[in-house]
C-alpha positions as CSV (number, residue, x, y, z in Angstrom):
1,M,193.2,28.4,71.9
2,T,194.3,31.6,69.7
3,I,194.3,34.5,71.2
4,I,191.3,35.6,68.5
5,Q,189.8,32.8,69.4
6,W,190.1,33.8,73.1
7,L,189.0,37.5,72.5
8,S,186.1,36.5,70.2
9,G,184.8,34.3,73.0
10,T,183.1,34.5,76.9
11,S,186.6,35.8,77.8
12,G,187.1,38.5,75.3
13,Q,183.6,40.0,76.7
14,L,185.0,40.1,80.2
15,F,188.2,42.0,79.4
16,S,186.3,44.0,77.0
17,S,184.1,44.9,79.7
18,A,186.6,45.0,82.6
19,C,189.0,47.5,80.4
20,V,186.2,50.1,79.7
21,I,185.2,50.5,83.2
22,I,188.8,50.6,84.4
23,I,188.8,53.8,81.8
24,L,185.4,55.0,82.8
25,V,186.8,55.4,86.3
26,L,189.6,57.1,85.4
27,M,186.9,59.6,83.2
28,M,184.8,59.8,86.9
29,F,188.2,60.7,88.2
30,M,188.6,63.7,85.9
31,S,185.3,64.8,85.6
32,V,184.9,65.4,89.8
33,R,188.2,67.4,89.8
34,L,186.7,69.5,86.7
35,H,183.4,70.1,88.4
36,K,185.6,71.3,91.9
37,G,187.3,73.7,89.5
38,Y,184.4,75.1,87.2
39,R,180.9,74.7,89.5
40,K,178.6,76.5,87.5
41,R,179.5,74.5,84.2
42,A,176.5,72.4,83.9
43,P,178.3,69.8,81.7
44,Y,180.1,68.4,84.7
45,H,176.7,67.4,86.0
46,L,175.7,65.8,83.5
47,L,179.2,63.8,83.2
48,I,178.9,62.7,86.4
49,A,176.0,61.7,86.6
50,A,176.3,59.4,83.2
51,I,179.5,57.9,84.2
52,P,178.1,55.5,86.5
53,F,175.1,54.6,83.8
54,M,177.8,53.2,81.7
55,I,179.7,51.6,84.8
56,V,176.4,49.8,85.7
57,E,176.1,48.9,82.0
58,Y,179.2,47.0,81.6
59,S,179.4,45.5,84.9
60,L,175.9,44.2,83.6
61,L,177.6,42.8,80.6
62,V,180.0,41.1,82.8
63,V,176.9,39.6,84.6
64,L,174.8,38.6,81.5
65,T,178.4,36.7,79.8
66,Y,178.7,34.7,82.5
67,P,178.5,31.5,81.5
68,G,176.0,29.2,83.2
69,W,174.5,31.8,84.8
70,S,170.1,32.1,84.0
71,L,169.1,35.3,84.3
72,S,166.3,37.6,83.5
73,P,165.6,39.6,80.3
74,W,164.6,42.3,82.4
75,L,168.2,42.4,83.1
76,H,169.2,42.5,79.4
77,L,166.8,45.2,78.7
78,S,168.1,47.3,80.7
79,A,171.6,46.6,79.6
80,T,170.1,47.6,76.5
81,M,168.9,50.7,77.6
82,L,171.8,51.7,79.4
83,Q,173.8,51.5,76.7
84,I,171.2,53.9,74.4
85,V,170.6,56.6,77.4
86,S,174.5,56.8,78.5
87,F,175.3,57.0,74.6
88,I,172.9,59.6,74.3
89,I,174.1,61.7,77.3
90,I,177.5,61.2,77.1
91,N,178.2,62.7,73.5
92,F,175.8,66.1,74.6
93,V,178.0,66.4,77.2
94,F,180.9,67.0,75.2
95,M,179.1,68.6,72.4
96,K,178.1,71.1,75.2
97,L,181.6,71.2,76.1
98,Y,183.3,72.1,72.6
99,T,180.1,74.2,71.8
100,Y,179.5,76.6,75.1
101,R,181.2,79.6,74.2
102,S,180.6,79.5,70.5
103,A,177.2,78.3,69.9
104,Q,173.4,77.2,71.5
105,L,173.1,73.5,71.8
106,R,169.8,72.3,71.5
107,V,168.8,69.7,74.6
108,I,165.2,69.1,72.9
109,P,166.8,66.3,70.5
110,F,168.1,64.5,72.4
111,V,165.5,64.3,75.3
112,I,163.5,62.9,72.0
113,M,166.0,60.2,71.3
114,I,165.8,59.4,75.3
115,S,162.1,59.4,75.3
116,L,161.7,57.7,72.2
117,A,163.9,54.6,73.7
118,L,162.0,53.9,76.6
119,L,158.5,54.1,74.1
120,I,160.5,51.6,72.0
121,A,161.2,49.5,75.0
122,A,157.5,49.9,76.5
123,G,156.5,48.9,73.1
124,Q,158.6,45.6,73.0
125,V,157.4,44.7,76.1
126,I,154.0,45.2,75.6
127,A,154.2,43.1,72.1
128,D,155.8,39.9,73.8
129,P,155.0,39.9,77.1
130,A,155.4,36.0,78.1
131,R,159.3,36.7,76.6
132,M,160.3,38.6,79.8
133,D,159.0,35.8,81.8
134,R,161.2,33.6,80.3
135,M,164.8,33.0,82.6
136,V,167.7,33.6,80.1
137,E,171.3,31.9,80.4
138,G,174.8,33.5,79.6
139,G,174.8,35.3,76.6
140,S,172.7,37.6,74.8
141,L,169.1,38.7,74.5
142,N,168.2,40.6,71.3
143,F,165.7,43.2,71.3
144,L,165.2,44.0,67.6
145,A,163.7,47.2,67.5
146,L,165.8,49.1,70.3
147,D,169.0,47.5,68.9
148,F,167.9,49.1,65.5
149,Y,167.6,52.2,67.1
150,A,170.6,52.7,68.8
151,L,172.1,52.3,65.5
152,V,170.3,55.0,63.9
153,V,170.8,57.2,67.2
154,T,174.5,56.4,66.6
155,F,173.9,58.0,63.1
156,L,172.1,60.9,63.9
157,V,174.7,61.7,66.8
158,L,177.5,62.0,63.9
159,L,175.6,63.9,61.8
160,D,174.4,66.5,64.4
161,T,178.0,67.0,64.9
162,K,178.9,69.4,62.1
163,G,177.3,72.1,64.1
164,A,179.7,71.2,66.8
165,E,183.6,72.3,66.9
166,M,184.7,68.9,67.8
167,N,188.4,67.8,67.2
168,S,189.1,64.8,64.9
169,K,189.1,62.4,68.5
170,Y,185.5,63.0,68.7
171,Y,184.8,62.3,65.4
172,G,187.0,59.1,65.2
173,S,185.3,57.9,68.5
174,L,181.5,58.1,66.2
175,I,183.0,56.1,63.7
176,V,184.3,53.5,66.3
177,Y,181.0,53.1,67.9
178,F,178.9,52.8,64.7
179,I,181.4,50.3,63.4
180,Y,180.8,48.6,66.6
181,E,177.1,49.2,66.5
182,L,177.0,47.7,62.7
183,A,179.6,44.7,64.2
184,R,177.1,44.1,67.0
185,L,173.8,43.6,64.8
186,A,175.4,41.6,61.8
187,D,176.5,39.0,64.6
188,G,173.4,39.0,66.4
189,Y,171.2,38.6,63.5
190,V,172.5,37.4,60.8
191,F,175.7,35.3,61.6
192,H,175.1,34.5,65.2
193,G,178.3,33.8,66.8
194,S,179.7,32.4,64.1
195,V,182.2,34.9,62.6
196,A,184.8,35.3,65.0
197,W,186.5,38.6,63.6
198,L,182.9,39.9,64.2
199,L,183.1,39.0,67.7
200,L,186.5,40.3,68.0
201,L,185.1,43.7,66.6
202,S,182.1,43.8,69.3
203,H,184.6,43.4,72.0
204,L,187.2,45.7,71.2
205,L,185.5,48.5,69.7
206,P,184.1,49.8,72.5
207,I,188.0,49.8,74.6
208,V,188.7,52.1,71.5
209,Y,186.0,54.2,71.6
210,Y,186.0,54.7,75.7
211,T,189.9,55.2,75.3
212,L,189.2,58.2,72.6
213,L,186.4,59.7,75.1
214,F,188.9,59.5,77.7
215,L,191.9,60.9,75.7
216,L,189.0,63.8,74.7
217,L,188.1,64.7,78.4
218,F,191.8,64.0,78.8
219,D,192.8,67.1,76.4
220,W,189.9,69.2,77.4
221,V,191.6,69.0,81.0
222,I,194.9,70.4,79.8
223,E,193.3,73.2,77.7
224,R,191.6,74.4,80.8
225,L,194.9,74.0,82.7
226,V,196.8,75.9,80.3
227,S,194.2,78.6,79.8
228,T,193.6,79.2,83.9
229,H,197.6,79.4,83.9
230,Q,198.0,81.8,80.6
231,S,195.1,84.2,82.1
232,S,197.1,84.3,85.7
233,I,200.3,85.5,84.3
234,T,199.1,87.3,81.1
235,D,197.7,90.8,80.2
236,G,194.2,90.0,79.0
237,L,194.5,93.0,76.1
238,T,197.9,93.1,75.0
239,G,198.9,89.1,75.9
240,L,202.4,90.4,77.3
241,Y,203.2,89.4,80.8
242,N,201.1,91.0,83.5
243,R,203.4,92.8,85.9
244,R,203.8,90.3,89.1
245,H,204.7,87.8,86.1
246,F,207.0,90.1,84.3
247,S,208.9,90.8,88.1
248,V,209.7,87.2,87.6
249,K,210.8,86.5,84.5
250,A,213.0,89.6,85.3
251,D,214.8,88.0,88.2
252,Q,215.0,84.5,86.4
253,L,216.5,86.4,83.7
254,M,219.0,88.5,86.2
255,S,220.4,85.7,88.0
256,R,221.8,84.6,85.2
257,G,224.4,87.2,86.0
258,K,225.4,87.6,82.5
259,G,223.6,91.7,82.8
260,M,220.7,92.3,81.9
261,A,218.4,95.4,80.7
262,V,214.8,96.9,81.5
263,I,213.3,98.8,78.4
264,F,210.3,100.7,79.6
265,C,208.0,102.4,77.2
266,D,205.1,104.9,77.4
267,I,202.7,105.8,74.4
268,D,203.0,109.7,73.5
269,N,199.4,111.7,73.5
270,F,197.9,108.2,74.3
271,K,194.9,110.0,76.3
272,K,194.4,112.5,73.1
273,L,194.3,109.6,70.9
274,N,191.6,108.2,73.1
275,D,189.6,111.0,73.2
276,T,189.8,111.9,69.9
277,H,189.7,108.0,68.4
278,G,187.6,106.0,71.0
279,H,188.9,103.3,73.5
280,H,188.7,100.3,70.2
281,K,190.6,102.4,68.3
282,A,193.2,103.1,70.9
283,D,193.0,99.6,72.4
284,G,194.3,98.8,68.4
285,V,197.2,100.7,69.1
286,L,198.6,99.6,72.2
287,K,198.5,96.2,70.9
288,Q,200.4,96.9,67.7
289,V,202.6,98.4,70.2
290,S,202.9,95.3,72.5
291,E,203.4,93.3,69.3
292,I,206.5,95.1,68.6
293,I,208.2,95.2,71.6
294,K,207.3,91.1,72.2
295,E,208.6,90.2,69.1
296,E,211.9,92.6,69.5
297,S,212.5,91.0,72.9
298,T,211.6,87.4,72.1
299,G,214.6,85.0,72.5
300,I,216.4,87.9,74.2
301,G,214.2,88.4,77.4
302,A,210.7,88.8,77.4
303,A,208.0,91.4,77.8
304,G,205.5,92.7,79.9
305,R,202.7,95.3,80.5
306,Y,203.2,98.0,83.4
307,G,200.3,99.5,83.7
308,G,198.1,101.7,81.1
309,E,200.0,102.5,77.9
310,E,203.2,101.9,79.7
311,L,205.0,98.8,78.8
312,L,208.4,97.1,79.0
313,A,210.9,94.7,78.2
314,C,213.8,92.9,79.6
315,I,216.7,91.8,77.8
316,A,219.9,90.2,78.1
317,T,222.8,92.3,77.3
318,D,225.3,89.8,76.8
319,R,223.7,89.3,73.4
320,V,222.8,92.5,71.9
321,K,223.4,96.1,72.9
322,P,220.1,97.3,74.8
323,D,220.5,100.8,72.9
324,R,219.9,99.2,69.8
325,V,216.9,97.1,70.9
326,A,215.5,100.1,72.8
327,E,216.4,102.7,69.4
328,S,214.4,99.5,67.2
329,I,211.8,99.6,69.2
330,R,210.9,103.1,68.8
331,K,211.8,103.3,65.2
332,R,209.2,100.4,64.9
333,V,206.6,101.9,66.5
334,E,207.2,105.7,64.8
335,D,207.0,103.6,60.7
336,E,204.6,101.1,61.7
337,T,201.7,102.6,64.0
338,M,200.2,106.1,63.9
339,V,201.7,107.2,67.9
340,T,205.2,107.5,69.1
341,I,207.0,106.2,71.9
342,S,209.1,107.4,74.8
343,V,211.7,104.8,76.3
344,G,213.7,105.0,78.9
345,V,216.7,102.3,79.4
346,S,218.6,100.8,82.6
347,T,220.7,98.5,83.1
348,S,222.2,95.7,85.5
349,K,225.2,98.0,86.0
350,D,222.8,100.5,87.8
351,S,221.5,98.3,90.1
352,S,221.3,94.6,90.8
353,D,217.6,95.1,91.9
354,V,214.9,94.5,89.3
355,Q,212.2,96.5,91.0
356,E,215.0,99.3,91.5
357,M,215.9,99.1,87.4
358,I,212.4,99.2,86.6
359,K,212.4,102.5,88.3
360,Q,215.2,103.5,87.0
361,A,214.0,102.8,83.5
362,D,210.9,104.6,84.0
363,Q,212.8,107.9,85.4
364,A,214.8,107.8,82.3
365,M,212.0,107.5,80.3
366,Y,210.4,110.7,82.0
367,M,213.1,112.3,81.0
368,S,212.4,111.2,77.0
369,K,209.1,112.3,77.6
370,T,210.0,115.8,79.0
371,T,212.7,116.4,76.2
372,G,210.7,116.1,73.1
373,K,209.5,112.6,73.4
374,N,209.4,109.7,70.4
375,K,213.2,109.2,72.0
376,V,215.5,106.7,73.7
377,S,217.2,108.0,77.2
378,F,219.7,105.6,79.5
379,F,219.5,106.0,83.3
380,S,222.5,107.9,85.0
381,T,223.2,108.6,88.6
382,P,219.2,110.2,89.9
383,T,219.8,113.6,91.8
384,G,216.9,112.5,94.1
385,S,213.6,113.2,92.2
386,R,212.0,111.8,89.2
387,S,211.2,115.2,87.6
388,R,215.4,116.1,88.0
389,A,216.6,112.5,86.9
390,A,219.7,112.6,84.7
391,A,219.3,110.7,81.6
392,K,221.3,110.7,78.0
393,S,219.4,110.5,74.8
394,S,220.8,107.6,72.3
């Protein structure tokens, strides 16, 4: 027996169902983890509710395809209904995840599709009640109206994704599922198991489909983790590191033992800018200045927001001269924005403690602020108070 013959037979269906069940269990584990982290997100409730339906569906397929067993047609009908309902729910969940913030996904079309599936199933039972009383041996039992309705539902969901912000994996999964439905219908109503490659498609494509859904959910988990991590270390307005994480980055730079400088920047007359141009304009200017500091420190250090309009950077002095970097930041702010900045600089020659260096750079910045603004001052031996901090202008 060749591998194609094995996969296109009963063993192939058992193998396919086992693989899908394993993938669904992994998806269930991730869904529970997501639910714990985002309890207010209704889609995770639906995801946790839908996955057991699919596990039951493929468990039924294992039972129904086992050779030599005579089983009730109601089990075949249940498997078909679970396939349609779970497909509708799982796609609603994924579309809801990706349209949650930017659009309102309508629930009614999905409810209508599930209701129609129930009505069609009831219609088939009423139209041929005697069929439901005959036991069926291992294999499949076709329900014409439901099978073609499943194809229509797949096509409708594929069309509905035009309004969703989905990635290529999701589109690919729907195309794979649509091909699977076509192969299943062609085999069940035209070729009746005589074409091996159609059977092979109907067995293997569900594995591909659920693998793509698993990868899609995995991507979503990674995006949430990255987003959560970024929000915990950066300032929401400027995108610079927050004060706590800036200290971490500065400590790491200091630990290299090759020399470090802290550049402390304060936007001149920022309160007046707020009062005359409004908060929106002031925030825009703050972002511009932050971006300049970030660009100037990229590759040689890190940039952070100390608080309000106070921004700072830490740079390695073994690669660049801190006076040049500080002057470049000051000059670019003057040329590229509508404001100026007062800058203070301290180096690891003045202190080996990061927090002390920040205080020293702050003192040097204060000297720039009180002696004309729009200038760079270096920290020198303090005399006891911030207002009397000694500094030299560069």
